[in-house]
VEXMISE-451845 format. One line per 4 residues: their letters; for each residue x, y, z of N, C-alpha, C. Coordinates in steps of 0.001 Angstrom, whole numbers, m for minus. Example, Ala and Ser with C-alpha at 12.3 -4.5 7.8 and 13.67 -1.06 7.14 Angstrom:
VEXMISE-451845
as) 13190/m5690/7800/12300/m4500/7800/13200/m3300/7800; 12850/m2250/7080/13670/m1060/7140/12900/30/7870
END
This chain:
VEXMISE-451845
xxxx) 29133/m43715/m13742/29564/m43199/m15022/29993/m41754/m14859; 30939/m41356/m15688/31336/m39962/m15665/31622/m39494/m17082; 31483/m38207/m17282/31742/m37597/m18585/33200/m37180/m18612; 33841/m37336/m19743/35242/m36951/m19848/35515/m36431/m21241
xxxx) 36583/m35678/m21378/37004/m35239/m22696/37457/m36432/m23508; 37356/m36305/m24802/37696/m37413/m25685/39170/m37407/m26033; 39911/m38403/m25580/41227/m38607/m26144/40993/m39330/m27479; 41171/m38619/m28582/40780/m39119/m29894/41383/m40486/m30183
xxxx) 42667/m40641/m29973/43314/m41917/m30283/42742/m43045/m29431; 42471/m42786/m28172/41930/m43817/m27281/40521/m44225/m27700; 39732/m43274/m28153/38368/m43604/m28560/38349/m44467/m29817; 39397/m44363/m30626/39463/m45180/m31836/39419/m46671/m31514
xxxx) 40069/m47073/m30439/40043/m48493/m30053/38613/m48954/m29792; 37837/m48120/m29101/36435/m48456/m28831/35641/m48511/m30143; 35833/m47532/m30990/35082/m47458/m32246/35434/m48599/m33191; 36669/m49044/m33158/37092/m50127/m34052/36443/m51471/m33716
xxxx) 35889/m51612/m32531/35199/m52860/m32174/34017/m53124/m33104; 33426/m52058/m33629/32314/m52149/m34585/32623/m51179/m35727; 33689/m51498/m36439/34246/m50587/m37438/33233/m50147/m38488; 32450/m51063/m39018/31493/m50698/m40066/30442/m49717/m39544
xxxx) 29970/m49918/m38339/28974/m49039/m37738/29546/m47653/m37443; 30818/m47593/m37123/31445/m46345/m36689/32365/m45727/m37751; 32177/m46067/m39005/33084/m45608/m40064/33204/m44083/m40122; 32102/m43384/m40026/32145/m41912/m40102/32870/m41341/m38887
xxxx) 32556/m41855/m37706/33244/m41407/m36494/34747/m41651/m36593; 35132/m42802/m37104/36558/m43115/m37265/37212/m42165/m38257; 36512/m41841/m39331/37046/m40900/m40313/37281/m39526/m39714; 36351/m39067/m38903/36521/m37763/m38254/37668/m37814/m37255
xxxx) 37780/m38900/m36501/38914/m39047/m35567/40237/m38943/m36319; 40349/m39656/m37435/41580/m39587/m38225/41839/m38171/m38719; 40792/m37508/m39178/40918/m36135/m39652/41414/m35211/m38546; 40885/m35380/m37330/41306/m34544/m36207/42736/m34837/m35776
xxxx) 43143/m36081/m35892/44522/m36431/m35554/45481/m35822/m36585; 45126/m35929/m37868/45986/m35428/m38939/46001/m33902/m39035; 44848/m33265/m38754/44731/m31820/m38922/43842/m31242/m37821; 44357/m31135/m36597/43527/m30689/m35479/43011/m29251/m35609
xxxx) 43622/m28440/m36469/43207/m27047/m36640/42243/m26865/m37807; 41684/m27949/m38309/40839/m27933/m39509/39585/m27071/m39362; 39011/m27011/m38172/37725/m26358/m37970/37871/m24988/m37338; 36924/m24098/m37658/36925/m22746/m37095/36621/m22760/m35599
xxxx) 35751/m23683/m35171/35403/m23836/m33768/35985/m25150/m33267; 36130/m25225/m31967/36585/m26470/m31365/35483/m27512/m31529; 35783/m28652/m32135/34757/m29691/m32266/34331/m30205/m30892; 33099/m30681/m30808/32621/m31317/m29587/33083/m32765/m29629
xxxx) 33840/m33146/m28638/34397/m34490/m28552/34195/m34989/m27131; 33505/m36109/m27001/33257/m36615/m25647/33185/m38132/m25629; 33552/m38660/m24480/33330/m40068/m24214/32557/m40166/m22908; 31867/m41258/m22751/31297/m41600/m21451/32002/m42882/m21051
xxxx) 32459/m42909/m19804/33209/m44060/m19318/32560/m44638/m18066; 32725/m45924/m17922/32334/m46640/m16708/33463/m47616/m16405; 33897/m47641/m15169/34997/m48518/m14762/36208/m48360/m15676; 36514/m47111/m16003/37670/m46748/m16836/37612/m47322/m18246
xxxx) 36427/m47714/m18691/36231/m48225/m20048/35261/m47307/m20786; 35572/m46967/m22020/34670/m46153/m22830/33419/m46970/m23136; 32253/m46337/m22934/30991/m47007/m23267/30183/m46240/m24315; 30634/m45025/m24665/29965/m44249/m25716/30895/m43127/m26157
xxxx) 30760/m42754/m27426/31547/m41664/m27997/30591/m40720/m28725; 30844/m39428/m28612/30066/m38410/m29321/31021/m37420/m29967; 30734/m37073/m31209/31551/m36096/m31935/30616/m35176/m32702; 30912/m33881/m32662/30187/m32917/m33488/31181/m31885/m33979
xxxx) 31342/m31829/m35270/32181/m30799/m35863/31268/m29638/m36243; 31796/m28416/m36272/30961/m27247/m36540/30081/m27402/m37787; 28836/m26969/m37615/27809/m26954/m38663/27386/m28346/m39118; 27721/m29356/m38379/27338/m30731/m38723/26487/m31320/m37594
xxxx) 25740/m32373/m37905/24963/m33040/m36851/25880/m33738/m35839; 25328/m33981/m34688/26009/m34768/m33664/26069/m36216/m34131; 27213/m36851/m33953/27379/m38269/m34272/27586/m39024/m32970; 26785/m40058/m32775/26878/m40875/m31567/27254/m42298/m31932
xxxx) 28117/m42879/m31137/28491/m44281/m31338/27424/m45189/m30749; 27593/m46458/m31027/26818/m47456/m30301/27247/m47340/m28839; 26318/m47549/m27925/26625/m47386/m26509/26433/m48690/m25755; 27272/m48903/m24773/27148/m50070/m23909/26065/m49869/m22851
xxxx) 25626/m48620/m22674/24608/m48291/m21676/23899/m47033/m22161; 22600/m47141/m22440/21871/m46011/m23031/21759/m44801/m22115; 21976/m44959/m20826/21968/m43789/m19935/23131/m42849/m20258; 24111/m43341/m20995/25215/m42488/m21440/24709/m41346/m22318
xxxx) 23606/m41574/m23024/23062/m40537/m23907/22591/m39331/m23114; 22103/m39550/m21897/21694/m38439/m21036/22904/m37596/m20635; 24000/m38242/m20305/25217/m37505/m19943/25740/m36691/m21121; 25686/m37266/m22308/26129/m36541/m23497/25223/m35340/m23739
xxxx) 23918/m35516/m23629/22976/m34409/m23845/23249/m33270/m22861; 23451/m33597/m21604/23727/m32573/m20589/25020/m31827/m20897; 26041/m32554/m21281/27334/m31957/m21570/27293/m31125/m22849; 26570/m31592/m23845/26491/m30900/m25130/25841/m29530/m25006
xxxx) 24877/m29397/m24125/24209/m28098/m23910/25246/m27021/m23613; 26178/m27308/m22733/27200/m26316/m22363/28091/m25970/m23552; 28480/m26976/m24308/29298/m26728/m25504/28564/m25804/m26474; 27318/m26116/m26776/26555/m25320/m27743/26370/m23888/m27268
xxxx) 26106/m23715/m25984/25961/m22355/m25439/27266/m21579/m25533; 28367/m22214/m25208/29643/m21496/m25202/30079/m21084/m26606; 29662/m21814/m27632/30013/m21453/m29012/28829/m20861/m29767; 27745/m20576/m29054/26535/m19989/m29629/26105/m20726/m30894
xxxx) 25928/m22027/m30747/25517/m22872/m31854/24233/m23606/m31499; 23583/m24123/m32539/22386/m24929/m32374/22692/m26361/m32761; 21938/m27273/m32212/22053/m28671/m32608/21190/m28855/m33850; 21817/m29189/m34967/21106/m29285/m36244/20604/m30687/m36547
xxxx) 21024/m31656/m35780/20580/m33019/m36009/21455/m33999/m35268; 21041/m35264/m35330/21774/m36337/m34658/21811/m37543/m35587; 22980/m38117/m35752/23150/m39385/m36466/23644/m40404/m35461; 22883/m41489/m35331/23220/m42496/m34325/22467/m43777/m34634
xxxx) 22925/m44885/m34054/22108/m46095/m34128/20730/m45814/m33520; 19731/m46589/m33887/18339/m46309/m33509/18150/m46172/m31999; 18601/m47128/m31229/18380/m47079/m29773/19053/m45861/m29150; 20268/m45569/m29582/20996/m44426/m29051/20318/m43119/m29463
xxxx) 19825/m43070/m30693/19123/m41883/m31178/17876/m41602/m30353; 17097/m42628/m30079/15886/m42470/m29271/16228/m42035/m27848; 17235/m42651/m27264/17630/m42301/m25896/18129/m40867/m25826; 18930/m40451/m26813/19440/m39086/m26828/18280/m38102/m27016
xxxx) 17378/m38379/m27959/16256/m37473/m28227/15390/m37298/m26989; 15152/m38357/m26274/14358/m38280/m25049/15047/m37404/m24011; 16333/m37603/m23828/17103/m36790/m22876/17128/m35330/m23312; 17380/m35101/m24597/17468/m33750/m25131/16133/m33010/m24921
xxxx) 15026/m33692/m25213/13712/m33068/m25048/13447/m32690/m23602; 13825/m33553/m22657/13577/m33241/m21256/14481/m32114/m20755; 15682/m32016/m21286/16620/m30971/m20868/16249/m29620/m21462; 15817/m29601/m22704/15592/m28344/m23416/14155/m27846/m23350
x) 13263/m28614/m22741/11847/m28192/m22659/11625/m27213/m21528
END
């Protein structure tokens, strides 16, 4: 697995597989496509891929909680947590919360706790 920047349009295909679950993520993707300069800070946008296929998506717009998609592999949450630390440091921001499906939320919280402790 590797971490990569989020091509917003490409991630939409992954998110649409479970449209009802990913409605908020899809709305933010559309917003970023329509108005990429909407936010004061660069939003955090990431995918985790395996075999050139997206297996998880993460989005955080300034002053909002992190949003995580359903993941094909929960170890993706560790990669997102590691990558997010650098983003937050570079923009001098704090993580205010996480919205995610239950399994992904638990996996991310566990990774986050081990990284930030």
